C-alpha positions as a Markdown table, in Angstrom:
| # | Residue | x | y | z |
|---|---|---|---|---|
| 1 | Unk | -33.9 | -30.0 | -12.5 |
| 2 | Unk | -31.9 | -28.0 | -9.8 |
| 3 | Unk | -28.4 | -26.9 | -10.7 |
| 4 | Unk | -26.5 | -28.7 | -8.6 |
| 5 | Unk | -27.9 | -32.0 | -10.6 |
| 6 | Unk | -28.1 | -30.5 | -14.1 |
| 7 | Unk | -23.9 | -30.2 | -13.2 |
| 8 | Unk | -23.9 | -33.9 | -11.9 |
| 9 | Unk | -25.7 | -34.7 | -15.1 |
| 10 | Unk | -22.9 | -32.5 | -17.4 |
| 11 | Unk | -20.1 | -34.6 | -15.2 |
| 12 | Unk | -21.0 | -38.1 | -16.0 |
| 13 | Unk | -21.7 | -37.1 | -19.8 |
| 14 | Unk | -18.1 | -35.6 | -19.6 |
| 15 | Unk | -16.9 | -38.8 | -18.1 |
| 16 | Unk | -18.4 | -40.9 | -20.5 |
| 17 | Unk | -16.7 | -39.0 | -23.5 |
| 18 | Unk | -13.3 | -39.1 | -21.8 |
| 19 | Unk | -13.7 | -42.6 | -20.7 |
| 20 | Unk | -16.4 | -44.7 | -21.9 |
| 21 | Unk | -17.8 | -44.4 | -25.6 |
| 22 | Unk | -14.7 | -45.1 | -27.5 |
| 23 | Unk | -14.4 | -48.1 | -24.9 |
| 24 | Unk | -17.8 | -49.0 | -24.0 |
| 25 | Unk | -16.9 | -52.7 | -25.9 |
| 26 | Unk | -14.0 | -53.6 | -24.0 |
| 27 | Unk | -16.4 | -52.1 | -20.4 |
| 28 | Unk | -18.4 | -54.4 | -21.4 |
| 29 | Unk | -17.0 | -57.8 | -22.5 |
| 30 | Unk | -13.5 | -57.9 | -20.4 |
| 31 | Unk | -12.6 | -57.0 | -16.7 |
| 32 | Unk | -13.0 | -53.5 | -15.7 |
| 33 | Unk | -9.6 | -52.4 | -15.3 |
| 34 | Unk | -8.5 | -51.2 | -11.8 |
| 35 | Unk | -7.1 | -47.4 | -13.4 |
| 36 | Unk | -10.6 | -47.1 | -15.1 |
| 37 | Unk | -12.6 | -48.5 | -11.6 |
| 38 | Unk | -10.8 | -45.8 | -9.6 |
| 39 | Unk | -11.4 | -43.0 | -11.6 |
| 40 | Unk | -15.2 | -43.9 | -11.4 |
| 41 | Unk | -14.4 | -43.7 | -7.7 |
| 42 | Unk | -12.7 | -40.6 | -8.5 |
| 43 | Unk | -15.3 | -38.9 | -9.1 |
| 44 | Unk | -17.6 | -40.1 | -6.6 |
| 45 | Unk | -20.1 | -42.1 | -8.5 |
| 46 | Unk | -19.3 | -45.5 | -5.6 |
| 47 | Unk | -20.0 | -43.2 | -2.2 |
| 48 | Unk | -23.4 | -42.2 | -2.7 |
| 49 | Unk | -25.4 | -43.6 | -0.6 |
| 50 | Unk | -22.1 | -44.1 | 1.5 |
| 51 | Unk | -21.9 | -42.8 | 5.3 |
| 52 | Unk | -18.4 | -43.1 | 5.0 |
| 53 | Unk | -16.2 | -40.2 | 5.6 |
| 54 | Unk | -16.8 | -37.9 | 2.2 |
| 55 | Unk | -19.6 | -39.8 | 1.2 |
| 56 | Unk | -22.3 | -37.8 | -0.1 |
| 57 | Unk | -24.9 | -40.0 | 2.4 |
| 58 | Unk | -28.0 | -41.6 | 1.2 |
| 59 | Unk | -28.7 | -39.2 | -2.8 |
| 60 | Unk | -30.8 | -41.5 | -4.4 |
| 61 | Unk | -31.9 | -38.5 | -6.7 |
| 62 | Unk | -28.0 | -37.6 | -7.4 |
| 63 | Unk | -27.5 | -41.8 | -8.0 |
| 64 | Unk | -30.0 | -42.2 | -10.2 |
| 65 | Unk | -28.8 | -39.2 | -12.6 |
| 66 | Unk | -25.6 | -41.2 | -12.7 |
| 67 | Unk | -26.9 | -44.4 | -13.2 |
| 68 | Unk | -29.2 | -43.2 | -16.4 |
| 69 | Unk | -26.7 | -41.2 | -18.2 |
| 70 | Unk | -23.6 | -44.3 | -17.4 |
| 71 | Unk | -26.1 | -46.6 | -18.7 |
| 72 | Unk | -26.4 | -44.4 | -21.7 |
| 73 | Unk | -22.9 | -45.6 | -22.5 |
| 74 | Unk | -21.7 | -48.6 | -20.9 |
| 75 | Unk | -25.0 | -50.4 | -18.9 |
| 76 | Unk | -22.3 | -52.7 | -17.0 |
| 77 | Unk | -20.6 | -49.6 | -16.0 |
| 78 | Unk | -24.1 | -48.2 | -14.3 |
| 79 | Unk | -24.8 | -51.6 | -12.7 |
| 80 | Unk | -20.9 | -51.6 | -11.4 |
| 81 | Unk | -21.8 | -48.3 | -9.8 |
| 82 | Unk | -25.3 | -49.2 | -8.5 |
| 83 | Unk | -23.7 | -52.5 | -6.9 |
| 84 | Unk | -21.1 | -50.7 | -4.9 |
| 85 | Unk | -23.8 | -48.0 | -4.1 |
| 86 | Unk | -26.3 | -50.9 | -2.6 |
| 87 | Unk | -23.4 | -52.5 | -0.9 |
| 88 | Unk | -22.4 | -49.3 | 1.0 |
| 89 | Unk | -25.9 | -48.8 | 2.6 |
| 90 | Unk | -26.1 | -51.4 | 4.6 |
| 91 | Unk | -22.2 | -51.3 | 6.0 |
| 92 | Unk | -21.2 | -49.4 | 9.2 |
| 93 | Unk | -17.7 | -49.8 | 9.2 |
| 94 | Unk | -15.5 | -47.1 | 8.4 |
| 95 | Unk | -12.2 | -48.9 | 6.6 |
| 96 | Unk | -14.5 | -51.2 | 4.2 |
| 97 | Unk | -17.0 | -48.0 | 3.6 |
| 98 | Unk | -13.7 | -46.3 | 2.4 |
| 99 | Unk | -11.9 | -48.9 | 0.5 |
| 100 | Unk | -15.3 | -49.4 | -1.7 |
| 101 | Unk | -15.4 | -45.3 | -1.8 |
| 102 | Unk | -11.9 | -45.0 | -3.2 |
| 103 | Unk | -12.1 | -47.7 | -5.8 |
| 104 | Unk | -9.2 | -49.9 | -3.7 |
| 105 | Unk | -11.9 | -52.8 | -3.3 |
| 106 | Unk | -15.4 | -53.7 | -4.4 |
| 107 | Unk | -18.4 | -55.0 | -2.5 |
| 108 | Unk | -21.4 | -57.0 | -3.8 |
| 109 | Unk | -25.0 | -57.7 | -1.9 |
| 110 | Unk | -26.1 | -61.1 | -3.0 |
| 111 | Unk | -29.9 | -60.4 | -4.2 |
| 112 | Unk | -30.0 | -63.8 | -6.0 |
| 113 | Unk | -31.0 | -65.0 | -1.7 |
| 114 | Unk | -34.4 | -63.1 | -3.1 |
| 115 | Unk | -34.9 | -63.9 | -6.3 |
| 116 | Unk | -34.7 | -67.9 | -6.2 |
| 117 | Unk | -36.4 | -70.6 | -4.1 |
| 118 | Unk | -35.0 | -71.2 | -1.1 |
| 119 | Unk | -31.8 | -73.8 | -1.2 |
| 120 | Unk | -31.7 | -73.0 | -4.7 |
| 121 | Unk | -29.0 | -70.7 | -4.8 |
| 122 | Unk | -26.7 | -72.8 | -1.9 |
| 123 | Unk | -26.4 | -72.8 | 1.6 |
| 124 | Unk | -23.8 | -70.7 | 4.4 |
| 125 | Unk | -24.1 | -72.1 | 7.5 |
| 126 | Unk | -23.1 | -70.3 | 10.5 |
| 127 | Unk | -22.3 | -71.8 | 13.2 |
| 128 | Unk | -19.9 | -72.0 | 16.1 |
| 129 | Unk | -18.2 | -68.5 | 14.7 |
| 130 | Unk | -17.6 | -69.3 | 11.6 |
| 131 | Unk | -19.6 | -69.1 | 8.0 |
| 132 | Unk | -18.8 | -72.5 | 5.3 |
| 133 | Unk | -20.8 | -72.9 | 2.3 |
| 134 | Unk | -21.3 | -72.3 | -0.9 |
| 135 | Unk | -23.6 | -69.3 | -2.6 |
| 136 | Unk | -24.8 | -69.6 | -6.5 |
| 137 | Unk | -26.0 | -67.0 | -8.7 |
| 138 | Unk | -23.9 | -64.0 | -7.2 |
| 139 | Unk | -23.4 | -61.1 | -9.1 |
| 140 | Unk | -20.0 | -58.9 | -8.7 |
| 141 | Unk | -18.3 | -62.2 | -7.5 |
| 142 | Unk | -15.3 | -61.2 | -7.7 |
| 143 | Unk | -15.1 | -58.3 | -4.9 |
| 144 | Unk | -13.7 | -58.0 | -2.5 |
| 145 | Unk | -16.8 | -58.1 | 0.2 |
| 146 | Unk | -19.8 | -59.6 | 0.1 |
| 147 | Unk | -23.1 | -59.1 | 2.2 |
| 148 | Unk | -25.1 | -62.3 | 2.0 |
| 149 | Unk | -28.2 | -64.6 | 3.9 |
| 150 | Unk | -26.7 | -67.6 | 5.8 |
| 151 | Unk | -28.9 | -70.1 | 6.2 |
| 152 | Unk | -30.5 | -69.2 | 9.9 |
| 153 | Unk | -30.8 | -65.8 | 8.3 |
| 154 | Unk | -28.3 | -63.2 | 9.6 |
| 155 | Unk | -27.7 | -61.2 | 7.2 |
| 156 | Unk | -23.7 | -61.0 | 7.0 |
| 157 | Unk | -20.8 | -59.0 | 5.7 |
| 158 | Unk | -18.0 | -61.5 | 4.2 |
| 159 | Unk | -14.4 | -59.7 | 4.8 |
| 160 | Unk | -12.1 | -62.8 | 3.5 |
| 161 | Unk | -12.4 | -66.5 | 4.0 |
| 162 | Unk | -14.4 | -66.5 | 0.4 |
| 163 | Unk | -13.3 | -67.7 | -2.9 |
| 164 | Unk | -15.4 | -67.7 | -6.8 |
| 165 | Unk | -16.5 | -71.3 | -7.7 |
| 166 | Unk | -18.5 | -72.1 | -11.0 |
| 167 | Unk | -18.6 | -69.8 | -13.3 |
| 168 | Unk | -21.9 | -69.2 | -14.8 |
| 169 | Unk | -22.7 | -68.1 | -18.4 |
| 170 | Unk | -23.6 | -64.7 | -18.8 |
| 171 | Unk | -26.1 | -63.6 | -20.9 |
| 172 | Unk | -25.2 | -60.0 | -20.3 |
| 173 | Unk | -22.8 | -57.7 | -18.1 |
| 174 | Unk | -19.9 | -59.8 | -19.4 |
| 175 | Unk | -17.5 | -57.6 | -17.5 |
| 176 | Unk | -18.7 | -58.4 | -13.8 |
| 177 | Unk | -18.1 | -61.2 | -12.0 |
| 178 | Unk | -20.8 | -63.5 | -12.4 |
| 179 | Unk | -20.3 | -67.2 | -10.4 |
| 180 | Unk | -20.8 | -69.0 | -7.3 |
| 181 | Unk | -19.3 | -68.2 | -3.9 |
| 182 | Unk | -17.2 | -71.0 | -2.0 |
| 183 | Unk | -17.4 | -69.5 | 1.6 |
| 184 | Unk | -15.0 | -70.9 | 4.7 |
| 185 | Unk | -14.2 | -67.7 | 7.3 |
| 186 | Unk | -14.4 | -66.1 | 10.7 |
| 187 | Unk | -13.5 | -62.9 | 9.3 |
| 188 | Unk | -17.1 | -61.7 | 8.7 |
| 189 | Unk | -19.5 | -59.3 | 10.4 |
| 190 | Unk | -23.4 | -59.8 | 11.0 |
| 191 | Unk | -25.4 | -57.1 | 9.9 |
| 192 | Unk | -28.9 | -57.9 | 11.0 |
| 193 | Unk | -30.5 | -60.8 | 12.7 |
| 194 | Unk | -33.9 | -60.6 | 10.9 |
| 195 | Unk | -31.8 | -60.5 | 7.4 |
| 196 | Unk | -34.8 | -61.3 | 4.9 |
| 197 | Unk | -36.2 | -58.4 | 6.3 |
| 198 | Unk | -33.2 | -56.1 | 5.5 |
| 199 | Unk | -32.6 | -57.6 | 2.2 |
| 200 | Unk | -36.3 | -56.8 | 1.0 |
| 201 | Unk | -36.0 | -53.1 | 2.5 |
| 202 | Unk | -32.4 | -53.2 | 0.4 |
| 203 | Unk | -34.2 | -54.6 | -2.6 |
| 204 | Unk | -37.4 | -52.2 | -2.4 |
| 205 | Unk | -34.7 | -49.7 | -2.4 |
| 206 | Unk | -33.2 | -50.9 | -6.1 |
| 207 | Unk | -36.9 | -50.0 | -8.0 |
| 208 | Unk | -36.1 | -46.7 | -9.1 |
| 209 | Unk | -32.4 | -46.8 | -9.4 |
| 210 | Unk | -32.8 | -50.2 | -11.2 |
| 211 | Unk | -35.5 | -48.2 | -13.8 |
| 212 | Unk | -32.8 | -45.2 | -13.8 |
| 213 | Unk | -30.6 | -47.6 | -15.8 |
| 214 | Unk | -33.3 | -49.2 | -17.8 |
| 215 | Unk | -33.9 | -45.5 | -19.1 |
| 216 | Unk | -31.0 | -45.2 | -19.5 |
| 217 | Unk | -30.4 | -48.2 | -21.8 |
| 218 | Unk | -33.5 | -47.2 | -23.3 |
| 219 | Unk | -32.5 | -43.7 | -24.4 |
| 220 | Unk | -28.7 | -44.9 | -25.5 |
| 221 | Unk | -30.1 | -47.6 | -28.3 |
| 222 | Unk | -33.1 | -45.4 | -29.6 |
| 223 | Unk | -30.7 | -42.8 | -30.5 |
| 224 | Unk | -28.4 | -45.4 | -32.5 |
| 225 | Unk | -31.7 | -46.5 | -33.8 |
| 226 | Unk | -32.7 | -43.3 | -34.9 |
| 227 | Unk | -29.4 | -42.4 | -36.0 |
| 228 | Unk | -29.3 | -45.0 | -38.4 |
| 229 | Unk | -32.7 | -45.0 | -39.8 |
| 230 | Unk | -32.1 | -41.2 | -41.2 |
| 231 | Unk | -28.9 | -42.7 | -43.1 |
| 232 | Unk | -29.5 | -46.1 | -43.9 |
| 233 | Unk | -31.8 | -46.8 | -47.4 |
| 234 | Unk | -33.3 | -49.8 | -48.7 |
| 235 | Unk | -35.1 | -49.7 | -52.0 |
| 236 | Unk | -33.9 | -46.4 | -52.6 |
| 237 | Unk | -35.7 | -44.7 | -49.4 |
| 238 | Unk | -34.4 | -44.2 | -46.0 |
| 239 | Unk | -35.5 | -46.8 | -43.5 |
| 240 | Unk | -37.2 | -44.2 | -41.9 |
| 241 | Unk | -39.7 | -43.4 | -44.5 |
| 242 | Unk | -41.3 | -47.3 | -43.7 |
| 243 | Unk | -44.4 | -46.3 | -42.1 |
| 244 | Unk | -44.4 | -49.4 | -39.8 |
| 245 | Unk | -40.6 | -48.7 | -39.0 |
| 246 | Unk | -41.1 | -45.3 | -38.5 |
| 247 | Unk | -44.5 | -45.9 | -36.5 |
| 248 | Unk | -43.3 | -48.5 | -33.5 |
| 249 | Unk | -39.8 | -46.7 | -32.9 |
| 250 | Unk | -41.9 | -43.2 | -32.7 |
| 251 | Unk | -44.0 | -44.8 | -30.5 |
| 252 | Unk | -40.9 | -46.6 | -28.3 |
| 253 | Unk | -39.3 | -42.9 | -27.8 |
| 254 | Unk | -43.2 | -41.6 | -26.9 |
| 255 | Unk | -43.5 | -43.9 | -24.1 |
| 256 | Unk | -39.7 | -43.4 | -23.0 |
| 257 | Unk | -39.9 | -39.3 | -23.3 |
| 258 | Unk | -43.5 | -40.0 | -20.7 |
| 259 | Unk | -41.3 | -42.4 | -18.6 |
| 260 | Unk | -38.4 | -40.1 | -18.2 |
| 261 | Unk | -41.0 | -37.3 | -17.1 |
| 262 | Unk | -41.9 | -39.4 | -14.6 |
| 263 | Unk | -39.2 | -40.5 | -13.3 |
| 264 | Unk | -37.7 | -36.5 | -12.5 |
| 265 | Unk | -41.5 | -36.0 | -11.2 |
| 266 | Unk | -40.8 | -39.1 | -9.0 |
| 267 | Unk | -36.8 | -37.9 | -8.0 |
| 268 | Unk | -38.3 | -33.9 | -7.0 |
| 269 | Unk | -40.2 | -35.9 | -4.5 |
| 270 | Unk | -40.8 | -38.8 | -2.2 |
| 271 | Unk | -42.2 | -41.3 | -3.9 |
| 272 | Unk | -44.5 | -44.4 | -2.9 |
| 273 | Unk | -43.2 | -48.0 | -2.6 |
| 274 | Unk | -46.0 | -48.5 | -5.6 |
| 275 | Unk | -44.8 | -45.7 | -7.7 |
| 276 | Unk | -41.4 | -46.7 | -7.7 |
| 277 | Unk | -42.5 | -50.3 | -8.6 |
| 278 | Unk | -44.7 | -49.0 | -11.4 |
| 279 | Unk | -41.5 | -47.0 | -13.1 |
| 280 | Unk | -39.0 | -50.3 | -12.5 |
| 281 | Unk | -41.7 | -52.3 | -14.0 |
| 282 | Unk | -42.6 | -50.3 | -16.9 |
| 283 | Unk | -38.6 | -49.1 | -17.6 |
| 284 | Unk | -37.8 | -52.7 | -17.5 |
| 285 | Unk | -40.8 | -53.7 | -20.2 |
| 286 | Unk | -39.6 | -50.9 | -22.1 |
| 287 | Unk | -35.8 | -51.3 | -22.0 |
| 288 | Unk | -36.2 | -54.2 | -24.1 |
| 289 | Unk | -38.8 | -53.2 | -26.1 |
| 290 | Unk | -37.4 | -50.4 | -27.8 |
| 291 | Unk | -33.4 | -52.5 | -27.8 |
| 292 | Unk | -35.2 | -55.4 | -29.7 |
| 293 | Unk | -36.7 | -52.6 | -32.1 |
| 294 | Unk | -33.5 | -51.1 | -32.6 |
| 295 | Unk | -32.0 | -54.4 | -33.2 |
| 296 | Unk | -34.3 | -55.5 | -35.9 |
| 297 | Unk | -33.8 | -52.0 | -37.3 |
| 298 | Unk | -30.2 | -52.5 | -37.7 |
| 299 | Unk | -30.7 | -55.8 | -39.5 |
| 300 | Unk | -28.2 | -58.6 | -39.6 |
| 301 | Unk | -25.7 | -55.4 | -38.6 |
| 302 | Unk | -27.2 | -55.1 | -35.1 |
| 303 | Unk | -25.8 | -58.5 | -33.6 |
| 304 | Unk | -22.2 | -57.2 | -34.8 |
| 305 | Unk | -20.4 | -55.9 | -31.4 |
| 306 | Unk | -18.9 | -52.9 | -33.4 |
| 307 | Unk | -22.5 | -51.3 | -33.8 |
| 308 | Unk | -23.4 | -51.5 | -29.7 |
| 309 | Unk | -26.5 | -52.8 | -30.3 |
| 310 | Unk | -26.8 | -56.5 | -29.5 |
| 311 | Unk | -25.0 | -55.7 | -26.2 |
| 312 | Unk | -28.0 | -53.6 | -24.6 |
| 313 | Unk | -30.4 | -56.2 | -25.6 |
| 314 | Unk | -28.4 | -58.4 | -24.1 |
| 315 | Unk | -28.0 | -56.6 | -21.3 |
| 316 | Unk | -31.9 | -55.5 | -21.3 |
| 317 | Unk | -33.0 | -58.9 | -20.2 |
| 318 | Unk | -29.9 | -59.9 | -18.2 |
| 319 | Unk | -31.2 | -56.0 | -16.0 |
| 320 | Unk | -34.7 | -57.4 | -15.7 |
| 321 | Unk | -33.2 | -61.0 | -14.4 |
| 322 | Unk | -30.8 | -60.1 | -12.2 |
| 323 | Unk | -32.5 | -57.6 | -10.5 |
| 324 | Unk | -35.8 | -58.0 | -11.3 |
| 325 | Unk | -38.6 | -61.2 | -10.0 |
| 326 | Unk | -41.6 | -60.5 | -12.8 |
| 327 | Unk | -44.0 | -63.0 | -10.5 |
| 328 | Unk | -42.9 | -61.5 | -6.8 |
| 329 | Unk | -42.6 | -57.6 | -7.8 |
| 330 | Unk | -46.4 | -58.4 | -9.3 |
| 331 | Unk | -47.6 | -59.7 | -6.5 |
| 332 | Unk | -46.4 | -57.2 | -4.5 |
| 333 | Unk | -47.7 | -54.8 | -6.8 |
| 334 | Unk | -51.1 | -55.8 | -7.4 |
| 335 | Unk | -50.9 | -56.2 | -3.4 |
| 336 | Unk | -50.4 | -52.0 | -3.8 |
| 337 | Unk | -52.8 | -51.6 | -6.4 |
| 338 | Unk | -55.9 | -53.6 | -4.9 |
| 339 | Unk | -55.2 | -52.3 | -1.4 |
| 340 | Unk | -55.5 | -56.4 | -0.8 |
| 341 | Unk | -54.3 | -59.1 | -2.0 |
| 342 | Unk | -54.5 | -59.8 | -5.8 |
| 343 | Unk | -53.2 | -62.2 | -8.0 |
| 344 | Unk | -52.8 | -65.5 | -6.1 |
| 345 | Unk | -55.2 | -67.8 | -6.6 |
């Protein structure tokens, strides 16, 4: 890995040590405070794909390294960072980009438009210069700016004139807003006439960053399991000495190390859509498997928040739901593998 990226990785680790590790439970369950968000922004973490003045531009490699390392300690912080950067890739207005980049404002994208059936997540109508209606299942619904699709197909940037509606119960990422939004505004910008295609491209660009979060979560939770298995005893033996447990965890750690190597190789190249989707699919699966195994190793203690295991299990499930449509993604991946439509009978 190039020296500049090693420095970036060390910067994130230092940030975790100073501001995240001792507050990870609060950052997962409570709303992230403005001071913390501004500290994140002050590190440049919100402007890695932004074209705002001072932004780093579309450096997916740097963003992925940041996300991987943030997710080791607090997956919700990594998701917050991902949402801010994904938002910034589609916006050209410098005042909006600058506000998100410095942490004074926040932005999100309603990727649920692609993950559920048309009309299942509400309706927004663009008529006579006004956007009105309601949109369900908005991750980051407490944001100041929202990029979303309207019924007539345009992708729009809502800048004001909306509020949170019905709150949805959240499995994971509890410190990030998740609710419907009620919209009635003339304060918006049309970003694309062909909004669905634009959002689909934005969604495809999430493959490696989402994989980075998944791998970071796997690293964080597996280390907790390894440390615990070395000191916890049962029937006079350390847990690591029980063959089934040792073999299961070792197999998952081996899979993680292989995926991490593949991840680094892709970051050093120009990955194809197929390679990026391979990594995303396998990394999401691994995060769920390894967090479930870690929870089992901890026994009843794993369900206690203070041990920091159950959050990884919840968040791995939530990440898979919020940024991954297994059926749609696998249909696309199958088509790429067979170089023609496959798996549709």
